[in-house]
N, C-alpha and C positions, 0 to 999 in steps of 0.2 A: 205564554205571553206575560204573564205575571212575573214570573221568574227574570224574563228580560227587562220588564219596566221598572219594577221595585228598586233596582239599584240607581236607577236615575230619576226616580221620582221627585226628591228633593230639589235637585237641579231644575227640572222641567217647572217645579213650582216657583222658584226663582225668576225663571226664564219669563214666566208669565207676568210677573209683576215688573221686570226688567222693560218688556214690551208695552204694558200698560202705560208706564210713565213715557216711553217713548212717543206712543201715539197721541198722548194728552199734551204733551209739551210741544210736538211737532205741529199740532192743528192749534194749541193755545197761543203761540208766538204770532202767527199772521193775524188771527182774529184780535188779538189785543193790540196789535201794530196797527191793524186798519181802523181801529177804535181811536187810537191816537192820532190818526192823520199821517201815518208814515206814508212816504211816496212809494210807489208800487215798485220803483227800480230798487229802493233800498230793502223792501220785504223780500225780492227776487234774490238779493244777496245772503239772506239767511240760509236759503237752499244751496248757494253756490260754496260758500264757506263750509257748510255741512258737507257736503259732497266732497269738497277738497280735503278736508278734515278725514274723511272716511278712508278715501283712496291712500292718503298717506298712512293712515292706520293700518290698513291691509298691508301695505310694504314695510313698515318699520315697527310696528307693534310685537311682532314674533322676536324681534331682538331682544326688546325689553322683558319679555316673558321668560325668554331663556336665562336672562340675567337674574331676576328675582324670584322666577318661581310663579307658578298659576294662581295660587291663593293671594299672594301679595299683590300681583299685578291686577287680577281680578277685583281686589277690595281698593287698590288706589285708583283705578279707572272709574268704577261706580262712585267712589267718593268725590271723584271730581265732577261727574254727570251730576250728581245729587246737589253738590254745591252750587254747581252753575244754573241748575234749574231754581235754586233759591235765590240766587243773585239776581235772574233776569225778572224774578218778581219783586225784587227791592229797587234795582237799578233800571228804571224804565227809560232807556236811552238807545235808540237804534243803531248807534256805533259800537256800543258795548255788545248789545244784542248780536250784530253781525261777527264781530271778534271772537266772542264766547262761543258762538254757534260753531266753529271751525274746531274748537277743542272739543266739544261735544261729539263732533263726528268721528275724530281721533279716536276717543275713548270708546265710543260706542262699538266701533271695529274691533277693538280689543276685546271688550266682553263678549261680544257675540262669538270671535274666533276662539275664545277660551271655552265658553260653553261647548261650541261645536266639536271641539277637538275632545273635550271631556266626554260627550256623547258618542263620539267616535271611539273612542277608548274602550268604553263599555259595551258597544254593540258587537254582536257577533254577523256573522253572513246571513245566518237565518232571520235575526231580528233587526236588521239593518233597515230594511223597508218600513217595517212598523214604528220604529224609534224616529226615523226622518220624518214620516208623515205625521206622526204626534207632535213632533218638534214643529213642523210648518203650521199645524192646526193651532198650536198654543200661541204662536208668535201672531197669528192673525186674529185669534180672540182678544189677545191681550191689546193689539193695537186699535181694534175697534171698540173694545171696552174703555180705552183712554180716551177716544176721541167722543164716545157718547157722553162722557163727564162734563163736557165744555157747558151744554145748557143748562146744569144744575147748579151754577155758581155765578155770581158776577164776575165777568171777566176783567173788570176795572179794579178788582181788590185782589191781594196776594194770596187769597184762599186755594186756587187751582194750583198756582206754583207750588204752594206748600204740600199739597196733595201729590204732586210730582215727586217732590223729594222723598214724601215718606214711602212711594211705590218703590223708588230705588234703594232706599235703605233697607226696605224688606226684600228686595230682590237679593241683597248682599249676604243675607243670612244663611241660605242653605249651603253655599261653597265655603263659607267662613268656618263654620261649625263642624263640616264635614269632616270624617277621619279617613276618608278614602284616599288612595294614592294619586298623586297628581299624575294627568295623562303624559304622553311623550311630547317632545317640543314642537310647538307649532312650525309650519312650512312658510317658506318665504317665497313670494310669486314675483317672477320678473317678467317684464313685457317686451315682446319681440314682435313689432307691428308688422314687419315684412314676412314673417313666419306666420302669423296669424292670418294676414290676407292671402298667402300662397294656400294656405290649407282651405280657406273657405272665403272667397270674397264677399260674398252676399251677407254672411253672418256677421262679418266684421263690420262693413259698413252700416249693415241693418241693425246691428247693436248699438253702435254709435248713435245712429239716429232715434232708435226706440229710447236711449238714454237721455236724449235731448228732450223729445216729447213727454217722458214720464217725470223728467226732473223738473220740467217746466209745470205741468200739471200738479205733481206731488208738493210742490212748493208754494204755487201761487193758486191752486185750487180753492183754496180758503178766502184768498183776497177776492177772487173772481166773485165767489158766492156773496160776499158782504158787498162787494161793489154793484152786484146785480138786485140786491135788495131783499136777499134771503136773510130771515132771522137765524140766530145761532144754532138753534134746534135744528133748522133746515140744512145749514152748512154741515154739522156733524152728520146729520143723515146722508147726505150726498156723499161725503168722503167716506164713510164707512159701506155705504152700498156698492160703491166702486169697487172696494177691495174684495166683497163677498160676491159680486157678480164676476170678477175675475177670476176668483177661486173656483167658481163653481163652471166657468166656461174652460177651465184649462183641460180638464179629462176629455171633453169631446173633441176639443180642437187637437189637443195631441194624439187621439187616436186616429182622427181624420189623417194626421200627417204622417202616421205611421203607414198609411195605405196607398197613399198617393205621395206625388212631388212636393216635399215639405216648402218649396218655395212657392208654389201655387197657394198653398194654405196660408203661408206668409203674407202673400201679395194680396190674397184676399181679404183677410183679417185687417191688414193696414189700409185696404180701400174702405173698408166698412167705417173704420175708425175715422179715416179722412173726410168722408162722406157727412158722418155725423158732425164731425168737427166744424166742416163748413156750413152744413145747415145751422148750427148753433150761432156761428159767427154772423149769418146772413139774416137769420129769422128773429134772433134775440128774443126767445119766447118771454112772453109775460107771465105764464101761469107757472107758479113753483112747482107744481106736480109735474107739469110737461117737460120743463127744464131740468128737474132732478131726472125724469125718466131718461131723455136724452143723453144726459151725462152718465146715467148708470150703463146705459149701451156702450157709450163710448169705453168706459172702464172695462166691460167685459170683454171687448176685443181686442184693447190696446194691451191688457195685461197678459195675454196670451203670447205676444211676440217673442218674448225674451226667450222663454224655456224652448219653443219651436226652433228659433235661430241657434240657440245652443246645441238642441238635439241636430238639426242640419250639420253644424261644424263638426260635430262628432261623428258623423256618418263617413267623414272623409278622414279621420283621425286614427291612429293604430290605439287599441284598447288602453295600452299603457300610457297613452298621453291624453286621455279624456280630462283628468283633473288639471294638467297643465293648459291645454286649450281653452277649457271653461274658465280657468283662473284668469287667464289673459283677456279672454271677452268680458269677464267681469270689470276689468280695470279699463278696457274701452267703454264700457256702459257708466263707469264712474266718470270719465271724461266727459261723456255726453250730458250727465247730470250736472257738470259743472256748466256746460254751456247753456243748457235749457234755460235755468231761472236768469242767468245773466242776460240772455237775449229778450225772453218773455216779460222781465219786468219793464224795461224801456219801451216796449212795443205795446203794451197794455197801457203805459202813462201816455202816450201819444195817441192811440186810437181809441181806448176804452177796454174795460174788462173782456168783453168778448174776443178781443183780438187774440186771449190765452189761446183759444181754439183754432186760430188762424195760423199760429205757431206750430201747434200740435199736427194741424192738418197738412201742412208743406212738408214736414217731417215723414208723415204717413204715406203721402204721394210719393216722394222720393223712394221710400222702401218699396211700394208698389212696383213703381218703374224698374228700379234696379233688379228686384228679384225676379220679374218677367224677363228682362234682359239677359240676366245670367243663366236663365233655365234654358236659353236658346245657345248658349255658349258651351254648357258641359252638362253631359247627360246625368240623370238622377241615379243614385244607387238604388240596385234591385232592393224590394222591400225584405227580402232574406238576408241581406247583408248590412242592413242599416242598425245603427245603434236604437234601443228601445228609448222611447220618449219617458221623461222623467218629470214629474210634477215640480216646479219651483214655487216659490212665494209669490203670489200673484200681485200684491200690492205694488210692489216694485222692488228693484235689487238692492235697494237699501238694506234688506235684511239678509243679503247673500254676501258670504265672503268665501275666500277660497277653502277654508274648513269645512263649510257647508256642502261644497262640492265634494269634498273628500268623504265625509259623511255619507253623501247620497250615493257614491259610486265606490269607493276604494275597499279593497281588502284590508282589514286591519293587520293582518300577518305580515304585508309587505310596506309597513310604515318605515321611514327613514328619517334622518336628519338632515338631510340635504337640501340645497336650495332648488326650487323648481325653476327650470329653465327648459326651454323647447325651441326647436328650430336649430338650423345649422349654420 
């Protein structure tokens, strides 16, 4: 194990600081924006533009990396992210923030893909699972650590923005100073909606709806907390706890989906998330602890939906198409995360902060209904013929890129430099 981990230890150290910066900046902007009195619709656009930039980064960043190399591209991407983190602390303006957030999303996709391709290059078939699990754990720890920094400084000052910049600069050092050879070129993923839907209708529509729900909560959860009267400490606790709860629930939910029809598990988890969201919307609990507890239950079940849907799609795909199908579903998820905050912001502005969970509940009800409907249209794969469930980042798929799919599944001896395409 030491022999497998030591070559990527410096890279993983940099990853920790990258996601610490991401977690801090991602929570800091909506908290500060709410304190400044920005409209909920405007704050929702922070998530919309970030997701748009991230999807574009997954599609186009590999071309830039091929042209200038992994180290230069990584240094360039993360330098831009650090500059933007500092600028958002200097220029406190909603229009600038929305525009700059798109650039951050693009660069985050590039940095994540470079890290994941580097890990994939160093991994062997024997160490792949351990390295992938360690990588996922580090990203979760980093994101939570960043979010938990928010209560320790005044959000009205530039201090936390400066800490973001420091985290990003530290994250740049390991790969910049490394003498290891760069990995092979990144793969480009193209999206074929018809092929995706033919492979698995419930996974395709389900992933889109999961993206809408997770995108709305991931962007506007902090805004909801502030408008619901939670102090900054409790907002950070709420957002971080949903990440941990989702991580803890993935394994039992995944193991259950390996034993019975995954669509039933998908429908059940979505139904619980829908019920929890509707109760939050209707009851609007006044106790902070009860409120946070209900949101944590929501996060625990909602964050299991993405990997179960991916596993279901792979049940009906050929083994050589796993990464292609998963990459396409990732892009569908990205489209959903663009829609979610764009829809959730105006609804919250009109109805109130708890309407956030009405939006997520509608998405989860649709997932439940369609999963049950499709279970009547096509028989489930026998358990012996199914793909094995693979744990994914539980916070949301903002952490997932096509390269992380490759790290989780592919055989490094079969790498190529071709564009990933699927369908006929």
